[in-house]
C-alpha positions in Angstrom: 0.0 0.0 0.0 2.9 2.4 0.8 4.4 1.8 -2.7 1.0 2.6 -4.3 0.7 5.8 -2.3 4.3 6.9 -3.1 3.7 6.1 -6.8 0.6 8.3 -6.9 2.3 11.1 -5.1 5.3 10.9 -7.5 2.9 11.0 -10.5 1.1 14.0 -9.2 4.3 15.8 -8.3 5.8 15.0 -11.7 2.8 16.2 -13.5 2.7 19.4 -11.6 6.4 20.2 -12.0 6.2 19.3 -15.7 3.2 21.5 -16.3 4.9 24.5 -14.5 8.1 24.0 -16.4 6.2 23.8 -19.7 4.4 27.1 -18.9 7.7 28.8 -18.1 9.3 27.4 -21.3 6.4 28.5 -23.5 6.5 32.0 -21.9 10.3 32.1 -22.7 9.6 31.1 -26.4 6.8 33.7 -26.8 8.9 36.6 -25.4 9.5 39.2 -28.1 12.6 41.3 -27.5 12.0 45.1 -27.9 14.3 47.0 -30.2 15.4 49.2 -27.3 15.6 46.4 -24.7 19.3 47.2 -24.1 18.4 50.8 -23.3 15.7 49.6 -20.9 18.1 47.5 -19.0 21.3 49.7 -19.0 19.9 53.2 -18.8 16.2 53.5 -18.1 15.3 57.2 -18.4 12.4 58.5 -16.2 10.3 59.3 -19.2 10.1 55.6 -20.0 8.0 54.8 -17.0 4.2 55.2 -16.7 2.2 56.7 -13.8 2.4 53.5 -11.8 6.2 53.3 -12.1 6.1 50.4 -14.6 8.4 50.4 -17.7 6.4 51.4 -20.8 7.7 49.2 -23.7 5.7 51.1 -26.3 6.9 52.4 -29.6 9.8 54.9 -29.6 11.6 57.0 -32.2 15.4 56.9 -32.3 16.9 60.3 -33.5 20.6 60.4 -34.5 22.2 63.8 -35.2 25.1 63.8 -37.6 28.2 65.6 -36.4 28.0 69.3 -37.4 24.2 69.2 -37.7 22.7 72.7 -37.7 19.1 72.8 -36.5 18.6 76.1 -38.2 19.0 74.3 -41.5 16.3 71.7 -40.7 14.4 70.4 -43.7 11.5 67.9 -43.2 13.0 65.9 -46.2 15.9 65.1 -43.9 13.7 62.7 -41.9 13.9 59.1 -43.1 13.3 55.7 -41.7 16.3 54.0 -40.2 17.7 50.5 -41.0 
């Protein structure tokens, strides 16, 4: 009788651990890395957080100014999509 009880407990424990491990693995596979994930981790600016203090992983625009750029000579045609 003890062997039967231990077998049932091992089966239930194995099923539960396997199910939890499967959920974690599926969440890992479904995770989509944000383009600015490195910025979020290394240098999270205050404007990246919402009112509740959680990191907002919405859409952001990356602006790169070339050396010697003069804002007085701005032309809307200078705006183009990055790589």
